[in-house]
Each structure stands twice: as structure tokens, then as C-alpha cells.
GUSE-568787 format. One record per residue (C-alpha): y, x, z; residue in one letter; residue number from 1. Coordinates in steps of 0.001 Angstrom, whole numbers, plus 500000, padded with zeros to 6 digits. Each point is the difference from the previous one (the first is absolute). Example, Ala and Ser with C-alpha at 12.3 -4.5 7.8 and 13.67 -1.06 7.14 Angstrom:
# residues 2
NODE       v       u       w  resn  resi
NODE  495500  512300  507800     A     1
NODE  503440  501370  499340     S     2
END
This chain:
# residues 381
NODE       v       u       w  resn  resi
NODE  502178  470438  532979     M     1
NODE  499007  501544  497082     A     2
NODE  499454  497741  497177     S     3
NODE  496689  499298  498397     T     4
NODE  497887  499150  497597     S     5
NODE  497771  497247  499304     G     6
NODE  496609  502731  501098     E     7
NODE  501775  500781  502872     G     8
NODE  501510  503437  499017     Q     9
NODE  503713  501254  500163     P    10
NODE  501497  499459  497096     I    11
NODE  501451  503837  499875     H    12
NODE  496823  500861  500473     A    13
NODE  498574  498200  497075     R    14
NODE  503252  500781  498237     R    15
NODE  499240  504146  500531     A    16
NODE  496271  499420  499568     V    17
NODE  500705  497953  496076     N    18
NODE  502427  502774  499590     G    19
NODE  497494  503061  500444     L    20
NODE  497371  498403  498064     S    21
NODE  502383  499861  497137     K    22
NODE  500799  503617  500160     V    23
NODE  496573  500949  499897     F    24
NODE  498493  497495  497725     E    25
NODE  497221  500403  497614     L    26
NODE  500317  499331  495902     N    27
NODE  495937  500935  499200     P    28
NODE  500534  499331  496387     A    29
NODE  502256  503268  500527     G    30
NODE  497021  502301  501529     L    31
NODE  499901  502120  497008     N    32
NODE  496949  502815  500953     L    33
NODE  499573  501203  496132     P    34
NODE  503091  500522  499470     R    35
NODE  500451  502049  503307     A    36
NODE  497156  502140  498829     V    37
NODE  501050  501039  496318     T    38
NODE  503771  501081  502228     F    39
NODE  497544  502151  502028     L    40
NODE  498083  501719  497075     D    41
NODE  503356  500657  497668     I    42
NODE  501382  501108  504018     A    43
NODE  497655  502476  500795     L    44
NODE  501190  502593  496957     V    45
NODE  503069  500725  501185     P    46
NODE  499180  500296  503284     L    47
NODE  497165  502387  499241     V    48
NODE  502524  502175  497684     V    49
NODE  502188  499928  502951     F    50
NODE  497299  501185  502548     W    51
NODE  499060  502637  497068     A    52
NODE  503732  501086  499707     I    53
NODE  500493  499698  503530     G    54
NODE  504053  498234  499517     H    55
NODE  499075  496232  501914     Q    56
NODE  503732  499837  500270     Q    57
NODE  499674  498476  496537     Y    58
NODE  496829  497884  500192     L    59
NODE  502744  496436  501596     L    60
NODE  501892  500738  496146     S    61
NODE  496794  499893  497781     A    62
NODE  498820  497151  501785     L    63
NODE  502818  498076  500236     F    64
NODE  500259  500795  495847     G    65
NODE  496363  498848  499665     L    66
NODE  500449  496772  501886     L    67
NODE  503450  498689  498780     F    68
NODE  498629  501209  496591     A    69
NODE  496857  497905  500342     W    70
NODE  502746  496736  501475     L    71
NODE  502428  500183  497231     D    72
NODE  496844  499804  497049     D    73
NODE  500571  497105  498019     P    74
NODE  496994  499545  498426     G    75
NODE  499706  499283  496670     G    76
NODE  498574  502697  497105     S    77
NODE  499898  503336  501252     Y    78
NODE  502931  501284  498151     V    79
NODE  502319  497605  501301     H    80
NODE  498816  500682  503388     R    81
NODE  500370  503455  499947     V    82
NODE  503231  499559  498093     S    83
NODE  501349  498129  502720     R    84
NODE  499297  501833  503066     V    85
NODE  501004  502940  498310     A    86
NODE  503660  498666  500061     V    87
NODE  498841  499225  503886     F    88
NODE  498744  503794  500774     A    89
NODE  503058  501354  498025     L    90
NODE  502380  497586  502751     F    91
NODE  497501  500901  502698     G    92
NODE  500189  503890  498926     A    93
NODE  504392  499819  499906     G    94
NODE  500283  498477  503618     L    95
NODE  497312  502299  501600     T    96
NODE  502087  503091  499102     A    97
NODE  502913  498324  500926     L    98
NODE  498379  499238  503535     G    99
NODE  498650  502813  500207     F   100
NODE  503505  502169  499033     G   101
NODE  502467  498432  502154     I   102
NODE  497500  499340  502558     G   103
NODE  501847  503251  502152     A   104
NODE  502885  498527  499650     D   105
NODE  502985  498534  502042     S   106
NODE  499030  496123  500839     W   107
NODE  502921  499146  497906     G   108
NODE  498508  500503  496709     W   109
NODE  496990  498590  500904     L   110
NODE  501655  496971  501132     T   111
NODE  501945  499892  496797     L   112
NODE  496041  500657  498136     A   113
NODE  498325  497519  501691     A   114
NODE  503073  497343  499772     F   115
NODE  499996  500808  496051     A   116
NODE  495919  499442  499593     V   117
NODE  499992  497544  501822     T   118
NODE  502740  497440  497836     L   119
NODE  498636  500963  496876     A   120
NODE  495966  499692  501550     A   121
NODE  501750  495738  500773     G   122
NODE  501764  499959  497179     L   123
NODE  496784  500505  497945     A   124
NODE  498974  496786  500183     V   125
NODE  501728  498824  497156     T   126
NODE  498166  502139  497416     F   127
NODE  497395  497480  501302     G   128
NODE  497433  499459  503436     V   129
NODE  497861  502477  498664     R   130
NODE  502191  503023  499770     R   131
NODE  501924  498474  503534     F   132
NODE  496602  501680  501960     V   133
NODE  499868  502403  497714     S   134
NODE  503168  501439  501316     A   135
NODE  499300  499220  503650     M   136
NODE  497394  501958  499745     L   137
NODE  502056  502742  498978     L   138
NODE  502265  499386  502492     N   139
NODE  497103  500199  502825     I   140
NODE  499097  503463  498476     W   141
NODE  503192  501138  500047     F   142
NODE  501328  499311  503673     V   143
NODE  496324  501496  501000     V   144
NODE  500709  503032  498071     T   145
NODE  503305  500233  502101     L   146
NODE  498448  499935  502904     G   147
NODE  497101  502128  498728     L   148
NODE  502844  502685  499213     A   149
NODE  501621  500310  503276     S   150
NODE  496549  500242  501632     S   151
NODE  498747  502962  498178     F   152
NODE  503629  501526  499957     H   153
NODE  499241  500023  503733     H   154
NODE  496971  500786  499964     A   155
NODE  500082  504263  500952     A   156
NODE  496918  500688  498581     R   157
NODE  499723  497507  497047     I   158
NODE  501593  501169  496543     T   159
NODE  500961  497022  497811     S   160
NODE  500891  500644  496062     Y   161
NODE  501895  497892  498479     T   162
NODE  498890  500025  496725     W   163
NODE  495963  499801  501084     A   164
NODE  500187  497017  501900     Q   165
NODE  501482  498573  496822     T   166
NODE  497426  501091  498097     L   167
NODE  497609  499020  502373     A   168
NODE  501084  496590  499231     W   169
NODE  500297  500222  496932     T   170
NODE  496150  500570  500074     G   171
NODE  499007  497530  502239     G   172
NODE  501310  497802  496869     A   173
NODE  498045  502108  497216     A   174
NODE  496895  499550  502324     L   175
NODE  500630  496373  499677     W   176
NODE  499864  500084  496264     A   177
NODE  496955  501928  499900     V   178
NODE  498205  497547  501948     G   179
NODE  500840  497160  497916     A   180
NODE  499076  501904  496554     F   181
NODE  496883  500368  502120     I   182
NODE  499770  496602  500832     G   183
NODE  501176  498947  496687     W   184
NODE  497297  501996  497909     L   185
NODE  497389  498429  502273     I   186
NODE  500984  496783  499434     R   187
NODE  499422  500339  496235     G   188
NODE  503675  500674  499283     R   189
NODE  501152  496720  500687     R   190
NODE  503648  498387  501455     D   191
NODE  499203  499197  503678     R   192
NODE  502591  497779  502751     S   193
NODE  501993  501139  502433     Q   194
NODE  498310  502118  502176     P   195
NODE  501787  498275  503133     I   196
NODE  500074  496858  499419     A   197
NODE  502039  498652  502853     E   198
NODE  502920  502401  499110     L   199
NODE  502734  497111  497443     P   200
NODE  499536  501023  496459     G   201
NODE  503182  498001  498633     D   202
NODE  502165  502190  498327     T   203
NODE  502646  497588  498810     S   204
NODE  503503  500431  500447     R   205
NODE  501774  498270  502741     K   206
NODE  504356  499380  501011     K   207
NODE  501383  502350  501736     L   208
NODE  501327  496981  502205     T   209
NODE  502092  500604  503223     P   210
NODE  496892  499425  502780     P   211
NODE  498624  502640  497761     V   212
NODE  502420  502287  500384     V   213
NODE  500737  499760  503693     V   214
NODE  496194  500139  500583     F   215
NODE  500299  502960  497941     A   216
NODE  502864  501512  502459     V   217
NODE  498784  498884  503154     L   218
NODE  497195  501951  499435     R   219
NODE  501961  502749  498982     A   220
NODE  501992  500284  502397     V   221
NODE  496988  499723  502567     A   222
NODE  497737  502861  498849     V   223
NODE  503568  501804  499874     A   224
NODE  500671  499168  503720     G   225
NODE  496635  501128  501065     A   226
NODE  499765  503338  498231     V   227
NODE  503970  500579  501042     A   228
NODE  498509  499221  503895     L   229
NODE  496626  501969  499353     A   230
NODE  501549  503348  498385     F   231
NODE  503667  499945  501909     G   232
NODE  498675  499886  502614     L   233
NODE  497383  502030  499824     N   234
NODE  497566  497942  501787     L   235
NODE  495972  501170  500060     S   236
NODE  497861  498459  497405     H   237
NODE  502953  497848  499146     G   238
NODE  498791  499773  496294     Y   239
NODE  498187  497111  501358     W   240
NODE  502883  497753  500410     M   241
NODE  501270  500016  496764     P   242
NODE  496081  499494  498435     I   243
NODE  499500  497060  502044     A   244
NODE  503475  498235  499025     A   245
NODE  499181  500616  496660     V   246
NODE  496344  498117  500588     V   247
NODE  501277  497494  501925     A   248
NODE  503214  498571  498200     M   249
NODE  499261  496740  498131     K   250
NODE  501879  497425  498519     P   251
NODE  499724  497422  502527     S   252
NODE  500236  500611  504151     L   253
NODE  496530  498105  500205     E   254
NODE  498184  502574  497935     Q   255
NODE  501702  503454  501365     T   256
NODE  499117  498722  503619     T   257
NODE  496837  499321  499025     L   258
NODE  499331  503406  498204     V   259
NODE  502215  502142  502598     A   260
NODE  497720  498539  502801     V   261
NODE  496823  500834  497820     Q   262
NODE  501587  503620  499236     R   263
NODE  500465  500295  503497     L   264
NODE  496852  498712  501141     S   265
NODE  497953  502581  497664     G   266
NODE  502568  502922  500995     A   267
NODE  498570  499416  503293     V   268
NODE  496553  500211  499317     I   269
NODE  499829  502750  497553     G   270
NODE  501928  501777  502033     A   271
NODE  497695  499700  502927     V   272
NODE  496991  500150  497716     A   273
NODE  501425  503655  498326     A   274
NODE  501241  501562  503422     A   275
NODE  496544  499286  501292     L   276
NODE  498036  501906  496833     L   277
NODE  502685  502848  500469     L   278
NODE  498819  500889  503415     L   279
NODE  496845  501529  498448     I   280
NODE  501208  502604  498618     P   281
NODE  502812  500942  503016     A   282
NODE  497256  502535  501646     S   283
NODE  498284  500993  497013     E   284
NODE  500535  503071  498523     H   285
NODE  498673  502410  497076     G   286
NODE  497432  498776  497833     L   287
NODE  499712  496978  501998     R   288
NODE  503434  499443  499746     L   289
NODE  499607  500361  496351     F   290
NODE  496831  497232  499671     A   291
NODE  502311  497711  502149     V   292
NODE  502681  500380  497472     T   293
NODE  497900  499256  497310     R   294
NODE  498166  496970  501596     G   295
NODE  503263  498437  500765     L   296
NODE  501946  500056  496694     E   297
NODE  496626  498202  498662     V   298
NODE  500314  497346  503100     V   299
NODE  503828  499901  498751     A   300
NODE  498922  499686  496567     L   301
NODE  497600  496848  500517     V   302
NODE  502009  498244  502437     L   303
NODE  502488  499804  496767     L   304
NODE  497073  498831  497664     M   305
NODE  499516  497411  503265     H   306
NODE  503518  498909  499244     A   307
NODE  499894  499463  495881     V   308
NODE  497346  497963  501559     S   309
NODE  501443  497736  502211     I   310
NODE  503169  500068  498065     R   311
NODE  500582  496167  499528     F   312
NODE  497187  499510  502786     Y   313
NODE  502404  500595  503351     S   314
NODE  502966  501128  499415     Y   315
NODE  500276  501623  503454     A   316
NODE  496588  501574  500214     L   317
NODE  501192  501283  496057     Y   318
NODE  503010  501982  502386     C   319
NODE  497306  500783  502192     A   320
NODE  498197  501675  497837     A   321
NODE  503052  501970  498021     I   322
NODE  501581  501055  503170     A   323
NODE  497088  501474  500806     A   324
NODE  499201  501854  497139     G   325
NODE  503070  501329  499353     V   326
NODE  500650  501443  504014     L   327
NODE  497155  501613  499907     I   328
NODE  500403  501921  496494     L   329
NODE  503783  500474  501320     V   330
NODE  499299  501736  503435     D   331
NODE  497070  501440  498951     L   332
NODE  501493  503200  498115     P   333
NODE  502784  499839  502816     Q   334
NODE  498562  498916  503436     P   335
NODE  502298  498317  502485     S   336
NODE  499955  498661  503608     N   337
NODE  498794  496575  500222     Y   338
NODE  503253  498769  500770     A   339
NODE  500688  499826  496200     A   340
NODE  497635  497048  499597     E   341
NODE  502210  498069  502515     G   342
NODE  503495  500558  498251     Y   343
NODE  498395  499458  496588     R   344
NODE  499102  496537  501638     V   345
NODE  503465  499190  501357     L   346
NODE  502189  501107  496738     W   347
NODE  497441  497680  497998     T   348
NODE  501531  497472  502802     A   349
NODE  503543  501093  499351     C   350
NODE  499880  499959  496544     G   351
NODE  498027  496694  499826     A   352
NODE  502996  498310  501608     G   353
NODE  502747  501826  498105     I   354
NODE  498185  497490  497229     A   355
NODE  499834  497244  502096     L   356
NODE  503578  500102  501479     L   357
NODE  501587  500302  496396     L   358
NODE  498115  496522  498867     M   359
NODE  500602  498526  503255     L   360
NODE  503825  500607  499174     L   361
NODE  499905  499161  496463     A   362
NODE  498601  496915  501252     G   363
NODE  502228  498865  502264     L   364
NODE  502873  501599  497323     L   365
NODE  498547  497349  497730     A   366
NODE  500027  496858  502454     K   367
NODE  503510  500710  500764     H   368
NODE  500834  500236  496267     A   369
NODE  498674  496815  499235     A   370
NODE  501313  498075  502749     K   371
NODE  502873  501075  499667     A   372
NODE  503203  497305  498010     P   373
NODE  500417  500520  496844     P   374
NODE  503429  501112  499474     P   375
NODE  502876  497557  499098     P   376
NODE  500371  499547  496194     D   377
NODE  502899  502029  498407     S   378
NODE  501136  497627  497041     R   379
NODE  503142  498602  500332     P   380
NODE  500149  496510  500308     A   381
END
């Protein structure tokens, strides 16, 4: 007979329910609709610009530049904010140029670059937790650029230039500066607090301890390994594997497990939503196809807006909104078969699995080292 809890429910069923509630746990204090509306107001600018010039393949770079510059805003005086984000945008522009520049090269160069960038991002914690968060944002964006560059390279109908992608990223970050300047004038040129208060603001230096180095190396190995598998085996939409790995990898096995499951759950929900929405233009032609395509781009932007509002409300739902919005924007210029969504979910699961496996092995090695007997005293009697 299966063991049961005091209420008569099987223990394994109760644990499953508790685990599911933790994955989709809601934090009402993290819901921020004004922040989302602000993002939508500013993000409409690059959307309309790329509608006008007819180059939607650069829209994602501009949106990521805008969003990540906003996340990096440290608050304070306007001059301090702009100078700080300008440095962030400069590093981002360099990584954008590198990612799109080597995206069509052999998988070995991509693996080496992913390892180096991820390792440097992990070691950035020595400059403070705030700068570590900024480095992680750039790390995620670099992995995304590798995937987008490879995807555009294999798309016969799309031409993507590295300089234009870099300019789009920089333009998105500059658009944040313009929006922040307008807000600064509206508030009477007063200093403001950190816009995304939930992110850490600590800039105090940290010691480069062995655990910090080990975790940075493990994280770099996980991302590089996922890149090698995705691009070395030429997997269809395989770049979702390193994206999942870089997001899921956390300092502890418990954190990694939770984030991996949340990421995978969000990817499934977002992929299903995107696939259903992308069925709409499948049978349309001519002017109706043009109208439906423009409408779905607005839907994708609204999904990203909701992602901004619920980032600290529910991470799983945030991942779902991000996945749906990005999938729509990626697939609209280069329609693919609907099995592509299934591949993306599969590679997301594999990337999260790589992160979990490495953290599990690290935990086992740490326990083994702790249980090992101390070396004999080598001093002379």
C-alpha cells in the first residue's frame, strides 16, 4: 500500500502538487503594470521604424538593447545613469558584433567564444553583485546573437548584416537614454531611484574565492558544451539549448532545478501559444497576409510588455510570455514548419538538463571531497 499523508493523500502526490505550486508560485508584490506600459510606449518606436524601412530582422536586437539597458539603469543622477548605461551598451555592441560576426563560422569558434564570454561574466561578481547581473544580461544576449546569426544564415530569404544588428542594439540602448531624459525633465530634473528595484544594487568588491571560480568554470563548461552540441551537430533550432543552459545555471542544485523546471514549463506554454498564433497567417496571401503579419508583431510586443510586468510576479509565466513573443518575432520573417516549436521545447529541456547534470556532479564531488580522509602529516617525527 502506498504511504499516505495525514489527509489521506499519497505522499508522492502531495509532493508533486507542492512542487507544481512552487514552480508557478505567484508574488503579488512583483506585479508592475506601469513599468510594462512604459516599456510598450518606448518599444513602439523601433517597431514603427522597422515597419517603415522594412527590415524586421533587426527588431529583436533593438528590443533587447532597449530592455537590457533599462535593466542596467542604476538610478541616481541622469548623468550617472547615462554614463553607466553607455558603458554597458558599448560592451553589448561589441558582443553583438562578435556574435553576429562569427555566427556562421565553424562550431569550434562558437564554442570557444561562448566559453570565454560566459567565464568572464561569471568572474564579474568580483566587481560587485550589480555588475555580475549586468554581465549575466550581456552573457545571455551573446548566446542569443549566436542563435539568431545562425538562423539568419540558413534563411535564404533574409539578409542580415552584422553592422546593422550592432547599430540596432546600440539604437535600442540609446532609445532608453532618450526615454530616461524625457522622464527626467517631467520629474523636474530630480534624481530617481533604481528603476528595477528588485535587482541587486550592491557594487562592493568581492573576493575571488575557489567556490566562485569553480562555479564560473562550471557555468562556462555548461554553456560551451550546449553550444558545441547545438552547432556541432547542426541541430534544428538547437541554439535554444545554450540559451536554456545559461539561464538555468544557478549557484545551488536546488535553485538550478527550480529555474530549469520553470524555464521548461514557460517554454512549453510559450511554444504552444506561438504555434497557435502562427497558424493565423498560414492560409493568408497578399494584403491580408501583410495585415496579419503586422498585427502579430504588435501581439508579440504586447506579450513582451506583459513579460516586463510579471518578471518578479511569476518566473514561469514570464518565461512563457518571453518565449511566445520571441518565437513570433523570429518565425514571422522566416516561416517554418510547426514541428519547430517542438524542437525548441526539446532543446530547452536538454539545455536545462545539462545545467542540472553539471550541478549534480559538482555536488557529488564536493561531498566526496568532504568525506575524504585528511592527508597524513608529512612533517618529520
